[in-house]
Biopython code that builds the backbone (N, CA, C, O; Angstrom):
import numpy as np
from Bio.PDB.StructureBuilder import StructureBuilder

atoms = [
    (1, "MET", "N", (0.840, -1.159, 0.000)),
    (1, "MET", "CA", (0.000, 0.000, 0.000)),
    (1, "MET", "C", (0.895, 1.235, 0.000)),
    (1, "MET", "O", (2.105, 1.135, 0.207)),
    (2, "TYR", "N", (0.295, 2.393, -0.233)),
    (2, "TYR", "CA", (1.074, 3.611, -0.434)),
    (2, "TYR", "C", (0.505, 4.785, 0.366)),
    (2, "TYR", "O", (-0.697, 4.870, 0.619)),
    (3, "HIS", "N", (1.411, 5.684, 0.754)),
    (3, "HIS", "CA", (1.029, 6.912, 1.455)),
    (3, "HIS", "C", (1.702, 8.079, 0.752)),
    (3, "HIS", "O", (2.929, 8.131, 0.668)),
    (4, "GLY", "N", (0.909, 9.015, 0.247)),
    (4, "GLY", "CA", (1.445, 10.198, -0.410)),
    (4, "GLY", "C", (1.637, 11.328, 0.584)),
    (4, "GLY", "O", (0.769, 11.585, 1.419)),
    (5, "THR", "N", (2.775, 12.001, 0.494)),
    (5, "THR", "CA", (3.100, 13.066, 1.435)),
    (5, "THR", "C", (4.155, 13.971, 0.805)),
    (5, "THR", "O", (4.436, 13.855, -0.388)),
    (6, "THR", "N", (4.733, 14.857, 1.585)),
    (6, "THR", "CA", (5.851, 15.676, 1.107)),
    (6, "THR", "C", (7.161, 14.970, 1.445)),
    (6, "THR", "O", (7.191, 14.062, 2.275)),
    (7, "GLN", "N", (8.242, 15.395, 0.796)),
    (7, "GLN", "CA", (9.550, 14.804, 1.095)),
    (7, "GLN", "C", (9.951, 15.056, 2.544)),
    (7, "GLN", "O", (10.505, 14.174, 3.199)),
    (8, "THR", "N", (9.674, 16.249, 3.042)),
    (8, "THR", "CA", (10.002, 16.570, 4.433)),
    (8, "THR", "C", (9.222, 15.674, 5.390)),
    (8, "THR", "O", (9.791, 15.121, 6.331)),
    (9, "ALA", "N", (7.922, 15.532, 5.150)),
    (9, "ALA", "CA", (7.090, 14.688, 6.014)),
    (9, "ALA", "C", (7.517, 13.224, 5.919)),
    (9, "ALA", "O", (7.485, 12.506, 6.919)),
    (10, "ALA", "N", (7.914, 12.774, 4.730)),
    (10, "ALA", "CA", (8.362, 11.389, 4.564)),
    (10, "ALA", "C", (9.578, 11.104, 5.444)),
    (10, "ALA", "O", (9.661, 10.046, 6.068)),
    (11, "LEU", "N", (10.512, 12.038, 5.493)),
    (11, "LEU", "CA", (11.687, 11.865, 6.356)),
    (11, "LEU", "C", (11.279, 11.820, 7.828)),
    (11, "LEU", "O", (11.815, 11.022, 8.597)),
    (12, "ASN", "N", (10.335, 12.670, 8.222)),
    (12, "ASN", "CA", (9.849, 12.662, 9.606)),
    (12, "ASN", "C", (9.119, 11.366, 9.939)),
    (12, "ASN", "O", (9.257, 10.846, 11.047)),
    (13, "ILE", "N", (8.348, 10.842, 8.999)),
    (13, "ILE", "CA", (7.646, 9.576, 9.209)),
    (13, "ILE", "C", (8.660, 8.449, 9.396)),
    (13, "ILE", "O", (8.503, 7.610, 10.283)),
    (14, "LYS", "N", (9.691, 8.433, 8.566)),
    (14, "LYS", "CA", (10.716, 7.389, 8.685)),
    (14, "LYS", "C", (11.448, 7.473, 10.020)),
    (14, "LYS", "O", (11.847, 6.453, 10.583)),
    (15, "LYS", "N", (11.619, 8.681, 10.518)),
    (15, "LYS", "CA", (12.356, 8.882, 11.766)),
    (15, "LYS", "C", (11.485, 8.667, 13.006)),
    (15, "LYS", "O", (11.931, 8.062, 13.982)),
    (16, "HIS", "N", (10.232, 9.165, 12.968)),
    (16, "HIS", "CA", (9.388, 9.176, 14.167)),
    (16, "HIS", "C", (8.106, 8.349, 14.051)),
    (16, "HIS", "O", (7.397, 8.169, 15.042)),
    (17, "GLY", "N", (7.804, 7.848, 12.858)),
    (17, "GLY", "CA", (6.552, 7.118, 12.662)),
    (17, "GLY", "C", (5.420, 8.040, 12.240)),
    (17, "GLY", "O", (5.567, 9.262, 12.204)),
    (18, "PHE", "N", (4.302, 7.435, 11.926)),
    (18, "PHE", "CA", (3.136, 8.203, 11.483)),
    (18, "PHE", "C", (2.488, 8.937, 12.649)),
    (18, "PHE", "O", (2.525, 8.485, 13.794)),
    (19, "GLN", "N", (1.895, 10.080, 12.325)),
    (19, "GLN", "CA", (1.044, 10.801, 13.268)),
    (19, "GLN", "C", (-0.342, 10.883, 12.645)),
    (19, "GLN", "O", (-0.492, 11.312, 11.501)),
    (20, "ARG", "N", (-1.326, 10.482, 13.384)),
    (20, "ARG", "CA", (-2.701, 10.472, 12.907)),
    (20, "ARG", "C", (-3.180, 11.894, 12.614)),
    (20, "ARG", "O", (-2.940, 12.813, 13.397)),
    (21, "SER", "N", (-3.861, 12.065, 11.473)),
    (21, "SER", "CA", (-4.436, 13.377, 11.154)),
    (21, "SER", "C", (-5.603, 13.663, 12.092)),
    (21, "SER", "O", (-6.201, 12.745, 12.652)),
    (22, "LYS", "N", (-5.918, 14.940, 12.258)),
    (22, "LYS", "CA", (-7.036, 15.321, 13.128)),
    (22, "LYS", "C", (-8.387, 15.067, 12.460)),
    (22, "LYS", "O", (-9.382, 14.832, 13.146)),
    (23, "ASP", "N", (-8.428, 15.115, 11.130)),
    (23, "ASP", "CA", (-9.678, 14.895, 10.410)),
    (23, "ASP", "C", (-9.359, 14.611, 8.954)),
    (23, "ASP", "O", (-8.209, 14.708, 8.527)),
    (24, "GLY", "N", (-10.364, 14.270, 8.216)),
    (24, "GLY", "CA", (-10.249, 13.976, 6.797)),
    (24, "GLY", "C", (-11.581, 13.425, 6.331)),
    (24, "GLY", "O", (-12.554, 13.451, 7.085)),
    (25, "MET", "N", (-11.649, 12.930, 5.111)),
    (25, "MET", "CA", (-12.901, 12.400, 4.577)),
    (25, "MET", "C", (-13.486, 11.320, 5.486)),
    (25, "MET", "O", (-14.704, 11.216, 5.628)),
    (26, "LEU", "N", (-12.617, 10.519, 6.098)),
    (26, "LEU", "CA", (-13.074, 9.414, 6.941)),
    (26, "LEU", "C", (-12.796, 9.651, 8.417)),
    (26, "LEU", "O", (-12.822, 8.712, 9.212)),
    (27, "GLY", "N", (-12.532, 10.893, 8.788)),
    (27, "GLY", "CA", (-12.233, 11.196, 10.179)),
    (27, "GLY", "C", (-10.739, 11.134, 10.444)),
    (27, "GLY", "O", (-9.944, 11.106, 9.504)),
    (28, "PRO", "N", (-10.342, 11.110, 11.723)),
    (28, "PRO", "CA", (-8.921, 11.098, 12.063)),
    (28, "PRO", "C", (-8.263, 9.781, 11.669)),
    (28, "PRO", "O", (-8.904, 8.731, 11.689)),
    (29, "GLY", "N", (-6.979, 9.840, 11.311)),
    (29, "GLY", "CA", (-6.261, 8.614, 10.978)),
    (29, "GLY", "C", (-5.097, 8.852, 10.049)),
    (29, "GLY", "O", (-4.745, 9.992, 9.745)),
    (30, "VAL", "N", (-4.500, 7.760, 9.599)),
    (30, "VAL", "CA", (-3.433, 7.769, 8.596)),
    (30, "VAL", "C", (-4.056, 7.243, 7.311)),
    (30, "VAL", "O", (-4.627, 6.153, 7.298)),
    (31, "TYR", "N", (-3.953, 7.997, 6.253)),
    (31, "TYR", "CA", (-4.591, 7.640, 4.993)),
    (31, "TYR", "C", (-3.603, 6.954, 4.059)),
    (31, "TYR", "O", (-2.528, 7.480, 3.774)),
    (32, "ILE", "N", (-3.986, 5.768, 3.588)),
    (32, "ILE", "CA", (-3.161, 5.004, 2.658)),
    (32, "ILE", "C", (-4.046, 4.527, 1.511)),
    (32, "ILE", "O", (-5.273, 4.560, 1.597)),
    (33, "SER", "N", (-3.401, 4.087, 0.441)),
    (33, "SER", "CA", (-4.142, 3.646, -0.735)),
    (33, "SER", "C", (-3.476, 2.425, -1.346)),
    (33, "SER", "O", (-2.264, 2.242, -1.236)),
    (34, "ARG", "N", (-4.280, 1.595, -1.989)),
    (34, "ARG", "CA", (-3.722, 0.488, -2.775)),
    (34, "ARG", "C", (-3.144, 1.001, -4.090)),
    (34, "ARG", "O", (-2.366, 0.306, -4.744)),
    (35, "SER", "N", (-3.523, 2.213, -4.472)),
    (35, "SER", "CA", (-3.132, 2.781, -5.760)),
    (35, "SER", "C", (-1.936, 3.727, -5.623)),
    (35, "SER", "O", (-2.015, 4.749, -4.941)),
    (36, "PHE", "N", (-0.838, 3.375, -6.274)),
    (36, "PHE", "CA", (0.332, 4.251, -6.302)),
    (36, "PHE", "C", (-0.026, 5.574, -6.972)),
    (36, "PHE", "O", (0.395, 6.641, -6.526)),
    (37, "GLU", "N", (-0.811, 5.490, -8.050)),
    (37, "GLU", "CA", (-1.199, 6.688, -8.793)),
    (37, "GLU", "C", (-2.003, 7.651, -7.919)),
    (37, "GLU", "O", (-1.808, 8.864, -7.987)),
    (38, "LYS", "N", (-2.896, 7.117, -7.108)),
    (38, "LYS", "CA", (-3.676, 7.980, -6.214)),
    (38, "LYS", "C", (-2.771, 8.607, -5.161)),
    (38, "LYS", "O", (-2.879, 9.803, -4.889)),
    (39, "ALA", "N", (-1.885, 7.823, -4.567)),
    (39, "ALA", "CA", (-0.977, 8.336, -3.535)),
    (39, "ALA", "C", (-0.082, 9.443, -4.090)),
    (39, "ALA", "O", (0.278, 10.366, -3.359)),
    (40, "GLN", "N", (0.283, 9.365, -5.371)),
    (40, "GLN", "CA", (1.141, 10.380, -5.996)),
    (40, "GLN", "C", (0.494, 11.759, -6.021)),
    (40, "GLN", "O", (1.193, 12.763, -6.156)),
    (41, "ARG", "N", (-0.821, 11.825, -5.893)),
    (41, "ARG", "CA", (-1.535, 13.110, -5.965)),
    (41, "ARG", "C", (-1.579, 13.843, -4.626)),
    (41, "ARG", "O", (-2.110, 14.950, -4.546)),
    (42, "TYR", "N", (-1.034, 13.244, -3.585)),
    (42, "TYR", "CA", (-1.107, 13.847, -2.246)),
    (42, "TYR", "C", (0.256, 14.313, -1.781)),
    (42, "TYR", "O", (1.270, 13.716, -2.141)),
    (43, "PRO", "N", (0.298, 15.377, -0.980)),
    (43, "PRO", "CA", (-0.831, 16.196, -0.563)),
    (43, "PRO", "C", (-1.387, 16.991, -1.741)),
    (43, "PRO", "O", (-0.650, 17.396, -2.640)),
    (44, "ILE", "N", (-2.681, 17.202, -1.718)),
    (44, "ILE", "CA", (-3.339, 17.915, -2.816)),
    (44, "ILE", "C", (-2.807, 19.340, -2.919)),
    (44, "ILE", "O", (-2.480, 19.804, -4.012)),
    (45, "LYS", "N", (-2.718, 20.030, -1.794)),
    (45, "LYS", "CA", (-2.163, 21.394, -1.779)),
    (45, "LYS", "C", (-0.699, 21.295, -1.375)),
    (45, "LYS", "O", (-0.374, 21.306, -0.188)),
    (46, "LEU", "N", (0.170, 21.201, -2.351)),
    (46, "LEU", "CA", (1.601, 21.048, -2.107)),
    (46, "LEU", "C", (2.201, 22.373, -1.658)),
    (46, "LEU", "O", (2.086, 23.374, -2.366)),
    (47, "PRO", "N", (2.842, 22.394, -0.487)),
    (47, "PRO", "CA", (3.473, 23.639, -0.027)),
    (47, "PRO", "C", (4.555, 24.122, -0.998)),
    (47, "PRO", "O", (5.182, 23.325, -1.696)),
    (48, "VAL", "N", (4.757, 25.428, -1.029)),
    (48, "VAL", "CA", (5.803, 26.024, -1.863)),
    (48, "VAL", "C", (7.150, 25.445, -1.431)),
    (48, "VAL", "O", (7.364, 25.197, -0.245)),
    (49, "ASN", "N", (8.041, 25.231, -2.365)),
    (49, "ASN", "CA", (9.383, 24.691, -2.118)),
    (49, "ASN", "C", (9.369, 23.272, -1.559)),
    (49, "ASN", "O", (10.316, 22.875, -0.881)),
    (50, "GLU", "N", (8.327, 22.507, -1.825)),
    (50, "GLU", "CA", (8.255, 21.107, -1.405)),
    (50, "GLU", "C", (8.046, 20.233, -2.626)),
    (50, "GLU", "O", (7.582, 20.698, -3.667)),
    (51, "GLN", "N", (8.393, 18.966, -2.487)),
    (51, "GLN", "CA", (8.131, 17.983, -3.528)),
    (51, "GLN", "C", (7.368, 16.826, -2.910)),
    (51, "GLN", "O", (7.485, 16.549, -1.716)),
    (52, "ARG", "N", (6.584, 16.154, -3.744)),
    (52, "ARG", "CA", (5.821, 15.004, -3.262)),
    (52, "ARG", "C", (6.735, 13.794, -3.100)),
    (52, "ARG", "O", (7.772, 13.673, -3.753)),
    (53, "ALA", "N", (6.312, 12.908, -2.207)),
    (53, "ALA", "CA", (6.985, 11.630, -2.006)),
    (53, "ALA", "C", (5.903, 10.586, -1.747)),
    (53, "ALA", "O", (4.847, 10.903, -1.201)),
    (54, "VAL", "N", (6.165, 9.350, -2.138)),
    (54, "VAL", "CA", (5.236, 8.254, -1.867)),
    (54, "VAL", "C", (5.988, 7.183, -1.092)),
    (54, "VAL", "O", (7.033, 6.699, -1.526)),
    (55, "LEU", "N", (5.439, 6.821, 0.061)),
    (55, "LEU", "CA", (6.015, 5.754, 0.868)),
    (55, "LEU", "C", (5.305, 4.450, 0.522)),
    (55, "LEU", "O", (4.077, 4.401, 0.459)),
    (56, "LYS", "N", (6.084, 3.398, 0.298)),
    (56, "LYS", "CA", (5.519, 2.072, 0.059)),
    (56, "LYS", "C", (5.487, 1.350, 1.403)),
    (56, "LYS", "O", (6.502, 1.261, 2.093)),
    (57, "LEU", "N", (4.314, 0.838, 1.766)),
    (57, "LEU", "CA", (4.110, 0.276, 3.094)),
    (57, "LEU", "C", (3.654, -1.175, 3.038)),
    (57, "LEU", "O", (3.002, -1.604, 2.086)),
    (58, "ARG", "N", (4.009, -1.914, 4.072)),
    (58, "ARG", "CA", (3.396, -3.218, 4.322)),
    (58, "ARG", "C", (2.382, -2.980, 5.428)),
    (58, "ARG", "O", (2.719, -2.445, 6.485)),
    (59, "VAL", "N", (1.155, -3.372, 5.187)),
    (59, "VAL", "CA", (0.079, -3.066, 6.127)),
    (59, "VAL", "C", (-0.667, -4.347, 6.492)),
    (59, "VAL", "O", (-1.039, -5.136, 5.624)),
    (60, "ARG", "N", (-0.875, -4.535, 7.779)),
    (60, "ARG", "CA", (-1.736, -5.628, 8.237)),
    (60, "ARG", "C", (-3.112, -5.037, 8.487)),
    (60, "ARG", "O", (-3.305, -4.255, 9.418)),
    (61, "VAL", "N", (-4.059, -5.413, 7.655)),
    (61, "VAL", "CA", (-5.407, -4.883, 7.822)),
    (61, "VAL", "C", (-6.220, -5.843, 8.678)),
    (61, "VAL", "O", (-6.035, -7.059, 8.629)),
    (62, "GLY", "N", (-7.112, -5.277, 9.452)),
    (62, "GLY", "CA", (-8.028, -6.083, 10.257)),
    (62, "GLY", "C", (-9.366, -6.158, 9.552)),
    (62, "GLY", "O", (-9.438, -6.490, 8.368)),
    (63, "LYS", "N", (-10.403, -5.853, 10.270)),
    (63, "LYS", "CA", (-11.755, -5.842, 9.728)),
    (63, "LYS", "C", (-11.869, -4.691, 8.721)),
    (63, "LYS", "O", (-11.458, -3.569, 9.016)),
    (64, "VAL", "N", (-12.420, -4.963, 7.548)),
    (64, "VAL", "CA", (-12.446, -3.980, 6.462)),
    (64, "VAL", "C", (-13.885, -3.618, 6.095)),
    (64, "VAL", "O", (-14.761, -4.481, 6.039)),
    (65, "LYS", "N", (-14.111, -2.343, 5.849)),
    (65, "LYS", "CA", (-15.401, -1.839, 5.368)),
    (65, "LYS", "C", (-15.120, -0.860, 4.242)),
    (65, "LYS", "O", (-14.316, 0.057, 4.404)),
    (66, "LYS", "N", (-15.775, -1.045, 3.103)),
    (66, "LYS", "CA", (-15.581, -0.148, 1.967)),
    (66, "LYS", "C", (-16.478, 1.076, 2.118)),
    (66, "LYS", "O", (-17.703, 0.959, 2.162)),
    (67, "ILE", "N", (-15.860, 2.240, 2.197)),
    (67, "ILE", "CA", (-16.581, 3.516, 2.250)),
    (67, "ILE", "C", (-16.126, 4.286, 1.020)),
    (67, "ILE", "O", (-15.026, 4.839, 0.991)),
    (68, "ASP", "N", (-16.978, 4.317, 0.010)),
    (68, "ASP", "CA", (-16.547, 4.774, -1.305)),
    (68, "ASP", "C", (-17.257, 6.015, -1.825)),
    (68, "ASP", "O", (-17.195, 6.317, -3.016)),
    (69, "ARG", "N", (-17.929, 6.732, -0.934)),
    (69, "ARG", "CA", (-18.614, 7.943, -1.400)),
    (69, "ARG", "C", (-18.841, 8.902, -0.238)),
    (69, "ARG", "O", (-18.922, 8.494, 0.920)),
    (70, "GLN", "N", (-18.941, 10.187, -0.574)),
    (70, "GLN", "CA", (-19.310, 11.195, 0.416)),
    (70, "GLN", "C", (-20.719, 10.879, 0.906)),
    (70, "GLN", "O", (-21.574, 10.474, 0.118)),
    (71, "GLY", "N", (-20.962, 11.058, 2.188)),
    (71, "GLY", "CA", (-22.284, 10.830, 2.735)),
    (71, "GLY", "C", (-22.565, 9.389, 3.127)),
    (71, "GLY", "O", (-23.685, 9.077, 3.533)),
    (72, "HIS", "N", (-21.575, 8.496, 3.018)),
    (72, "HIS", "CA", (-21.750, 7.107, 3.449)),
    (72, "HIS", "C", (-22.121, 7.116, 4.932)),
    (72, "HIS", "O", (-21.552, 7.899, 5.692)),
    (73, "PRO", "N", (-23.069, 6.261, 5.373)),
    (73, "PRO", "CA", (-23.503, 6.277, 6.772)),
    (73, "PRO", "C", (-22.372, 6.094, 7.794)),
    (73, "PRO", "O", (-22.479, 6.590, 8.916)),
    (74, "LEU", "N", (-21.308, 5.402, 7.434)),
    (74, "LEU", "CA", (-20.196, 5.179, 8.363)),
    (74, "LEU", "C", (-19.007, 6.098, 8.102)),
    (74, "LEU", "O", (-17.932, 5.900, 8.668)),
    (75, "GLN", "N", (-19.195, 7.096, 7.251)),
    (75, "GLN", "CA", (-18.075, 7.927, 6.801)),
    (75, "GLN", "C", (-17.213, 8.461, 7.936)),
    (75, "GLN", "O", (-15.987, 8.394, 7.841)),
    (76, "LYS", "N", (-17.786, 8.974, 8.974)),
    (76, "LYS", "CA", (-17.002, 9.547, 10.077)),
    (76, "LYS", "C", (-17.048, 8.697, 11.344)),
    (76, "LYS", "O", (-16.360, 9.005, 12.318)),
    (77, "THR", "N", (-17.856, 7.625, 11.342)),
    (77, "THR", "CA", (-18.034, 6.845, 12.572)),
    (77, "THR", "C", (-17.607, 5.389, 12.437)),
    (77, "THR", "O", (-17.876, 4.590, 13.333)),
    (78, "TRP", "N", (-16.947, 5.023, 11.338)),
    (78, "TRP", "CA", (-16.566, 3.626, 11.092)),
    (78, "TRP", "C", (-15.792, 3.021, 12.256)),
    (78, "TRP", "O", (-15.980, 1.851, 12.587)),
    (79, "HIS", "N", (-14.920, 3.818, 12.881)),
    (79, "HIS", "CA", (-14.075, 3.309, 13.965)),
    (79, "HIS", "C", (-14.891, 2.926, 15.196)),
    (79, "HIS", "O", (-14.447, 2.104, 15.997)),
    (80, "GLN", "N", (-16.059, 3.502, 15.355)),
    (80, "GLN", "CA", (-16.933, 3.163, 16.487)),
    (80, "GLN", "C", (-17.637, 1.823, 16.285)),
    (80, "GLN", "O", (-18.251, 1.290, 17.210)),
    (81, "HIS", "N", (-17.544, 1.281, 15.066)),
    (81, "HIS", "CA", (-18.206, 0.022, 14.730)),
    (81, "HIS", "C", (-17.209, -1.130, 14.578)),
    (81, "HIS", "O", (-17.556, -2.180, 14.036)),
    (82, "GLY", "N", (-16.003, -0.946, 15.041)),
    (82, "GLY", "CA", (-15.024, -2.029, 15.032)),
    (82, "GLY", "C", (-14.210, -2.180, 13.769)),
    (82, "GLY", "O", (-13.556, -3.205, 13.580)),
    (83, "TYR", "N", (-14.231, -1.187, 12.900)),
    (83, "TYR", "CA", (-13.430, -1.263, 11.673)),
    (83, "TYR", "C", (-12.122, -0.548, 11.868)),
    (83, "TYR", "O", (-11.304, -0.498, 10.950)),
]
sb = StructureBuilder()
sb.init_structure("model")
sb.init_model(0)
sb.init_chain("A")
sb.init_seg("    ")
for serial, (resi, resn, name, xyz) in enumerate(atoms, 1):
    if name == "N":
        sb.init_residue(resn, " ", resi, " ")
    sb.init_atom(name, np.array(xyz, "f"), 0.0, 1.0, " ", f" {name:<3s}", serial, name[0])
structure = sb.get_structure()
């Protein structure tokens, strides 16, 4: 799986580990994708004087729920349901 970020943030992640975001489409967490192409587009608003980086990750997933649209009933509360 892949995580798109800035080069500076990628170095910090490698040194200190991930830090959960305060919010996002699915609430707080670390956002990853199966798609390298999708990860390459993040961060969407690239800071001036920064370059994008994509981290390739090995991820152990537990219980999975597909949330594939805005307004999904579990969009912000999935974690309260054991996912």
